[in-house]
N, C-alpha and C positions, 0 to 999 in steps of 0.2 A: 676283641676278646682274644687272649692268648690261646695257643693251641691247647686242645683238650688233653688233660693229663689225669691219670688215675693214681690215687694215693691209697695205700693200704695201711691200716692202723690195727694194732692188736692190744693196745693198752687202755681201752676205754672202760673195761670192767674194773670195779674196785677189787683188789686182791682180797682173798678170803681172810688173810691174816691182818688186814689193815682196817682199823676202826674208823668210822666216819659218822657224822651226824645223820640220823635217819632222814632221807630225802623225801620230799613230797612234791606233787605237781605244782607248777607255777604258771599262771596265766591260762589261756584257753587250751583245752585238750583237743588238738587238731586232727588226731587220728585214732581210730579204734580198729584193732584186728583181733578176731577170735580164731584161734588155731588149736585144734585138739581140745584139751581141757584147760587151756590158758586164755586169759584176756590180756592183750598188749595194748598199751596206750602211750601217747607221746604228748609232751608239752615243752615249754622252754626249759623245764628242769631235766628233761631227758626222756629216754625210752624205758617204760616200766613193764614188767610182767607181774600182774596183780599189784602188790604194793612194793615190790622190789625193783630198784632201778638197775637196769642192765647196762646202759650206756648213756653218755651225754655228748651228742654230736656237736662239733664246733660251729654250728650254724643254726639259724632259726628254722624249725621244722614246721611246714605248712600242711603236710599230708603224709599218710603212711598207708602202705598196702602190702599184700603178700599173695602168694599162690597157695591153694590147698596142698597139704602135704600129709599123707597118712602116717600115723604112728610116729611122728617126729615133729620137733619144733619147726615152725615155718621160718624161712629166711625173709627178713623184713626189708622193704624198700621205703626209704624216706626221701622226701623232696622239700626243698626250701631254699635257704640262702640268706642274703642280706639285701634289703631293698635298695635298688638302684646301684648295686655293687656286684652281686654275684648270684647265680642260680646254681644250686648244688643238689646232687643226689647222693645217696649212700645206701649200701646194702649191708645189713647186719645179720650175722649168724648168732642167735642167742646161745646156741649150744657150746660154742667155744670163744665167744666174745670178740670175734674179728669183725672188722668193718672196712669196706672199700668205698672211697669217695671219688666223685667226678664232677667237675664244674661244667655246666652246660651253657651258661650264658652270663650276661652282665646284670640280670635282674632276677627276681624270685621265680622259683618253680612253685606253682600254686597247687598242683594236684599230680598224683602219680597213680599208675595202675599196672598190674601184672597179668599177663595172659594166663588162661587156665592151665596151660601146660608148663608154666613157670619158666619159659625160655626167653620170652620177650617182654619188655616193659615199655611204658609210654609216660611222657611228662607234658604237663600243660604249663606253658611259659608265659611270663608277664609281657613279653614282646610279641605275643600273638602266635608263636610257633607251637606246633604239636610235634614232638620228637619221639622216635622209637629207638630202642637200643637193646643189646643183649643183656639178659639177666640170668644169674646174678653176677656175671663177670664184669659188666659195665665197661666193656672194651671201647675205647674212644673211636676206633675205626668203624664200630657198629652203629654209631649215632647217625640217624637219618631224619630228615624233615618229612613228615607224613602229610601235614596240612598247615595252613596258616589262616588265622582269624584277623579281623581288622581291629581287634582290641584284646585286652587281657583274656587269656584262656583260664577259666576257673575250674573246669572238670574234664577228666578223661575216664573212659571205661571200655573194657573189652567185653564182648558178648560171651556168655558161658560156653557157647559152641565154638568159640575162637574165630568165627567167620567175619566179625565186624569190630571196628574201632570207632567209638563215638567221642566227640569233643564238643564242649560248649563254652561260649565266651560272653563277655560283657557287650559284644556287638549284637546280642540277641539271636545268634545263629547256633544251630546244632549241625555239625558236619559228621555224617554217617558214612564211613568208608569201608568198602569190602577189603579184606586182607588178602589182596591179590596184587601181583606186580603191575605197577602203573595204573592202578584203579583210581577213578575219579570219585570224589565224595558226592553223596546226595546232600544237598544244601536245604535245610529246613529253617524257614523264617517265620514260623507262626507266633513266636514270642514277641511281645512289644516292649520287653525290658531285658536287662542283662540276665544271663542264666548263671546260677550258682552250683547246680548239682545235677547228677545223672545216675540212673540205675537201669540195668537190663532185667527183664523177667527171667526166671530160672530156665525157661524153655527157649529163650532167645527170640521169641515171637514178637515181643513188644519192648519198648523202653520208655522211661519216664524222665522228664526234665523239670526242674524247679527253678523259678525265677525270682527276681527282686521285687516283683509286684504281687506276691502272694498267690501265684498261679502254678499249678502242676499240670503239664500236658502229657498225654499218653499218645504215642505213635506206634504204628505197626513197623515191623522191621524194614518194610519197603518205603517208609516215610509218610504214610497216610495218617493224618490226624484223627485219632479215635475219640478222644474226650479231653475236656479241660475242666479242672477243679479250680474254683476261684475263691479268693479271700481265705486261703489256707493260713491258719495261724492268727486270724483276727478274733479278738474276744467278742462274745455275744453282744456287748453294748457298744461296739465300735461304730463310729459315725461315718466312716469312710473318708474323712477329711485329713486324717493323720498320715504318718508315713506307713506305707504298706509293709507287711512282714516279708522278710526274705526267707526263702526256703533254702536253708544252708546245707542240708544233707538229706540223702535218700538211700534206702537199702531195701532190696526186693528179695525176700526169702521164699521158701516153699509154701509158707502159709500166709504171708502178708507183705504188702508194700507199705513201708513206714517212712517217716521223715522227721526232721526237726527244723524249727524256725528261729529267727532272730528274736521273736517275742517269747521264747521259752516253752513253746508247745512241742510235745512229742505227739505225733498224729498217725493215724492209719487211714489208708484209702481203700474203699470197697472194690471188690472185683466185679460186682454187678452194679445195680442201681444204688443211689444214695450219695450223700455228701461226705466230706472229710470228717473223720471221727477223732476228737481229742482224746488222747490216752493219759496225758499228764501235763500239768502246767507248773513250771517253776519260774516265777516272776523275777528270780534273782539274776537271770541272764540268759543268753542265747544257748541253743543246742548246736554245738560246733561239729560234732561227728557222732556216728552211731553204727552199731552192728546188731545182729540178732542171732539167737540160737533157737532151738525148737521151743524152749519154755521161757525165755527172757529176752528183754531188750536192754542193750548196754549203750549208754550215751556218754559223750564227752562234754562236760560243762566247763565252767571256768574254775580251775583249781581242783576238781574232783570228778571221779567216774561215778555215774548214777546208774543203778540197775533197777529194772522194772519188770515185774512178772507179766507175761503176755496174757491179755484177756482172752476169754473164750470167744470163738468165732461168732 
């Protein structure tokens, strides 16, 4: 791979005086960010704030993240690239339309995350690496390898207290790493299938991981397995002989741990006893991404953003 180079662009927004055909999402919506009063989403058609397209990065976007920012629009981090060609990240400031890009590798970036203080970010790479770097500057010299999986890394997440970085891969492993110099990861191998998604509890005491065999496992922050939910996303009449649902996304808010599956389910997991609870089923396609506010769930489907009122506890 050539040396890392950062590229700054400022012409990604459509000028106010220039007419264009009203854009719409194309393909899977691979990222949802809720910042302030706005909902941001991304697909092959570009980055949108509500129904307005803000930018169209010159690469396929696989993930989007941001850090909380009071009384201002968040700076968005995108990850993606071109399969077997490049792994790219980009930082977009919606307020002024500027974007900085950096190539991290020769294959896709599958997931990105931003630390709660907004100063560090992480990328999950197709080649198995977990990289960290400065945000939003994306300085090439700041890029460092935090961990390495034996297969594609599908998810990364920072704990809300900023003390931990978790990564999950198709090798079935979760690597839970303290954010300290030279810290070694806690290696969790409870999953028997590749892992697609991660989410920390708001108090950083637990985290959840969702896999390709319809299981969601809850671990303590020290790595102890607390509970396993099975057959998440399977319809009631499933025989168990078909392809297992994949748990594609998880989001853990102050009121609920929710997720989405390849079978079109939006679900909630109980904090106490009980099984997974289906909240909505859209048989038209998978739930690729999601986020939540106090009163609604926002999900990314194929070609559109779907909003669902939160049910009572």
